[in-house]
N, C-alpha and C positions, 0 to 999 in steps of 0.2 A: 554534827550539830552540838551546840553547847548545852549542857545540862541546865535546867531551869533553876537549879539551886547553886550554880557556880557562875560568878560574873564572867562575861566574855573577856578574852585577852584584851588588855588595854582599857578596861572599864574605867569610867571617869565620872566623878560627881563634883561639880564646882561648888564652892561656898557661896551662898546667897549674899549679895551685897547689902549694906546697911540702908541704902537708898534705892527705891524703885519708882515706877512711873507715878503712883498715887502720892508720892512725897513731893511732887513738884508744884503743888498749889492749885486748887480748883480742878482737880482731875479725879474722875471716878471710873471704875472699871468693873467688868463682869465677864464671866465665861460660863457657858451652860452646854449641856448635851441636848442636841436637837434631833439626833438620829441620822445624821449625815454619814458619820463614820460607822462602818460595820461593827467596830469594837464596842460601840456605845459610849466611848469617851467624849469629853467635852469637845464641841466643834463649832460653836458660835460665840464670838468674842466681841465685846463692845467697849469702846473708850469714849467717854463723854466729858466735855469741858464746861465749866460754869458759864462761859461766854465765848464768843469768837476769839481765837488766838492766832498768832502768826504761824505759818506753816510753809515749808518747801519740800519738794520730793523729787526723787530720781527713780526711773523705772527701767525695765528691761529694754535692751536694744534688739531683742528678737523681733523679726519683721511681723510675726504672727502674735502680737501682744494680745493678752486676754482681755475680755470685756471689762473687768474691773479697772484695769490699767487705763483703758481708753476713757472710761467715765471719770477717773481721777484727773487725768490730764485736762479734760474739758472743765471740770469743776474748779480746779486750781486757777485756770485761766479766767473763768467767769468771776470767781470770788476775790481775785487779787491776792490769793494766798492766805485766805482766812479759813480756819478749821473750827468746827463745833463738835464733830463726832466722827469716829472711825468705826465701821462695822467690818468684821472679818469672819469668813467661814473657812473651815478646814475640812478635808476629806473630798473636796471637789473643786477643781481649779477654775471651772467655768471658762475654759479656754477652748478655742476652735469649736465653738458651739453656735456660731452664726447669729442670726437676728434674735433668736430666742435667748441666747446668752446675754446680748445687750439688754433685752427687755428685763431679764432677771436681775442684772446688775443695777439697772435703774430702779427696779422695784425695791431693792434693798435700801438704797439711799432715800428714796421718796418715803418709804415706810418710817425710817428713823427720823427724818426731818419733820414729818407730820406729827409724830409723837413728841418731839422736842419743841415744835413750833418755831423752827429756824428755817432760813432759806435752804433749799435743797442743795445748792452748790457748796454749802459749808459742811456737807457730809461726804466723807470719802469711803471707799470700799476696797477690800482686798479679798482674794480667794486663793486657796492653795490645796493641792491634792491631785487627783487623777484628771488628765487632760481628755477632752472629747466626750464627756458624759454630761447630759443635761442636768442642771442644778435642781434639786428637789426644793423648789422655791417656797412651797407651803411650809415645809419643816424649818427652812431658814427664817422665815418671817415669824413663825411661832417662837422660835428660839430667840429672835430679836426682842419680842415682847417679854419673854422671861428674863432676858439679860437686862432690859430696861428696869424691870421690877426688882432686880437684885444688885443694882449698882452699889459699889462701896468705895470709900476713899482710904481703905486700909491696905496693908501689904498683902494680906491674904486675897483680897479682891484682884489686885494687880497680878498675882501669880495664877489666879484662876483664868484671867484673861490670857496669860502666857500659855498655860496648859491647853487652852482651847484653840490656839493657832498652830499647835504642833502637829506634824504628820509622822515622818520616820525618825524624828529627833529622839535620841536616847536620854537626853537630859535637858533641863530648862536653861536657857541662855539669857542672862541678864547682867547688867553692869551698872554701877552707880557710885557717885562720890559726892562728898560735901566739901566745899571750899569756903574760904573767907569771902562772904558776900554772895554765895550762890550754891546751887545744887544742880547736878545733871544725872540723868538716868536713861537707861535704854533696855530694850528687849529685842530678841530676834528668834526666828525659827529658820531652820535650813540644815540639811545634812547631805543632800544630793542635788544633782543638776546645778552644779556650781562651776562657773567659768569666770575668770577675771575680766568681767565686762558687765558691771552692775551685778555683783556676785552674791546676792543673798535673796532668798525667796520672799521673806517679809521681815522688816526691821523697823522699829520705831524708837526714836531717841529725842529727848527734850531737855530744856534748861529752864530754870526759874527766871532768867534774865529777860528783859524786855527788848528782844531783838525783833527787827521788822522782817516781813516776808522777803524783802529784797536782800537784807543782810544774811538771812539763812540761805537763800538761793545762791548768793555769792560765795558762801562758805562751802557749799556742797562739793564742788570739784576737788578741792584740796583734801577734804575729809574722805571722800571716796577713793582718792588715789592711794591713800595709805591704809585703807581698810577693805571695803567690800569690792573694790576693783583690784585688790591685790591678793585674793585668795582663789585657790583652785582645788577642785575635787575630781571632776570628771569631764571637763571641757564641754559641758552641755549647759548653755544658758537657758534658764526657764522662760516660759511665756509670761510669767507672773511676777518676776522680781520687782520688789517695791521697797524703797527706803524713805520713810517719813521723818522729817526733822521739824520740831516745833518749839515754841517759846511761850511760856505761860505769862511772863511778866509779873510774877508774884514777888520778886525781889529785885532790887532792894526796896523794902517797905517804907523807908524814910525819905524817899524821893532823891536819894543821892544819884550822881551820874552812873550810868550803866558801864561796867568794865567789859566791853565787848570781846576783846582779844582773849582774856582768860576764859570766858564762857565758850568761845569757839574752840580754843585749845582743849578744853575739858570735853566738849562734844566729840572732838576728834579722838581723844583717848578712849571714850566710851565706845565709839564705833570700831576702833582697832581691837579692843577687847572682845567685842561681839564677833568680829570677823575671825579672830583667833578661835573662839569657841565653835564657830561654824566649821572651820577647817578641822578642829579637834574631833568634831562629831561626824566628819565625813564617813559615810556609811561603812562601818567596819574598821574605822581608823583606830590606831593605837598611839599616834603621835602627830604633831605638827612640825613641819620643817620650814624654816624661814630661809629663803634663797636670796642672798644679797649679791648683786652684781655691781662692781665698781670699776672705774678706769676704762669704761667703754668710750667710743667716739662721742656719743651723745646719749641722752636719756632714752630716746626711742630705741636705740641699738641695745642698751642695757635691758630695757623692758622685754624686747624680743628674745634675748638670750635667757633671761630669767624664766620666762614663760615656757620656753622649750625644755628647760630642765624640769620645771614643775609638771609639764604635760607628759613626760616620758614614763610609760608603764615600767620600763626597766629600772629607772631611778626609784620609782615609788615602791616597787617590790623589794628592792635592795634596802630601802628604809624600813620596810616592814620586817625584813629578816635580819636587821641590825648588821648588814653586810657593808663594810667600808670599801665598796667597789667603786672608787673614785673615777675609774675609767668611764663609767656611765655618765657621771656628772660632766666631765670634761668633753666627752664626745657629743653630748647633747648641746653644749655651747657651739661646737663646731658645725652643727646642723644649721645654724643661723647663717643666712647669706651675708650678714653684717659682721661676722667674725673674720679677723684678718691674720693674726700672727700668734700661733700657739706658743712660740718661744718666749712670749711676754706673759703668758697666762699662769696664774697661781691659784691653787685651790686649798681651802681650809675646811675641814669637817669637824664640827663640834670642838673647835679650838685647836685642832691638830693639823699641822701643815702636811698635806699628802702629795702636793704637786707644786713645784717651785720653778717659775720661769721656764716652763716647757720640759721640766725634768721630774721624774718621780723621786720622792724622798724615802729615806729608810725610817719608816714609822712602825710602831708596834700595832699590828692589825688586831690582835686580841684585845689590847687596851682600848683601841678605837671602837671595836664592837661593843665592849662593855660600856663605854661612854654613851653610845647610841642607845643601848638597852636600858640605861639607868634614868633616862629622862623622856618625857613626852613633849619636850620642847627643844628641837634640834636646830642647828644652823649650818648652812653651807655658804661659804664666802668665796666668791670668784672675782679675781682682780685681773683685768686685762692690761693694765699699765699702758693705756693707749689714749686716754682723754678724760674729760670731766664727767662723763655720763654715769648715772647711778639709777638703780631700780631695785625694788623689793617685791617678791611674790611669796605667799604662804601656800603650802600644799600639804595634804594629808598623805599618809602612806597607803598602800594598796594591798589588802589581804583577802583571805578567803571570804570573809563575811560580806564584802561589798557585792560579790557576785550573787551570794545567797539572797541578800536583801532585794536586789534589783531584778533577779530572775523570778522572784515570787511576788512582785509588788502588787499585781492585780489578780493573782490567782491563789 
């Protein structure tokens, strides 16, 4: 066990960005403690917009999607992609809770809609935490009232919102940037149950540009492909994964034409940063490794191979131990039924060529290990020299802490 006075190995504290959700114009946020988490930490979060804004979202592909996910899908369809508020609770996933779970999710959105005086379909909901436990709805609704009373448009309010959606996260995850003509920002929570298949538990990102719901929805697949669908921690997709994308339309204020492509590119960069932070916070993680596969027959083949490397416990323990055991990386590629010819395969680890066209190279193992130990941002490049296919997956390393966190999650 790690001493409470000593940071765990690989401890990480990101620098808060200059721009956060409440800097996007007409956005207020709050986070309060309602007694859902046994720790007493904040656990009800609320995001409210001055009027209905454009929204699109992507959710878990788990067949047993949680009640909040089902309600969100229904509301986005009914509203045509308009959003007035998002309420989130942490500490309880409200998943696999049957008819009562649906009633509780609906109670949350109806309660907020009534307080705001807006159509109920313009309120979305998300929950995160333990699966299969009935939601203490009275506490949640009391928390919603206190959150409504404490809404603020400053950065501190946005970070209270972020704190209230966290569960096993060890640090706050946010990203933001200011560009000529616009601003983008986003937040996320997630550190476990991460599989490259809509791979974050809750994330919200937005832009000041006036994008339509259709434009946001159209941008989602490409954004997800390079971010939340490209990270891996433990091959276990959650029942509650939710990614909300919104546009406030607060810029440009002078009525100039909206530069859509720069806004979408910036949103993608925000999502990629949040995805990296989730992988970095993979329970017990000390580093993130980007696995780039090139030269595959096609993108689907490259994606399959990259995921097999990312999923391998042998690969991830080697990363944790700073062990340049490239044989694990190469053999994981060979586990794909789409792999064809090892004599064409090359592998580069942290800029060091360790395998060249089917042959091992004479590299300095000690130097390679030091290169792995000196950074929390590693790269494995695999080139099959067999076609145009490319793919990228991010994975965290696998150490002792992961077992400790998950073995004791509900006990």
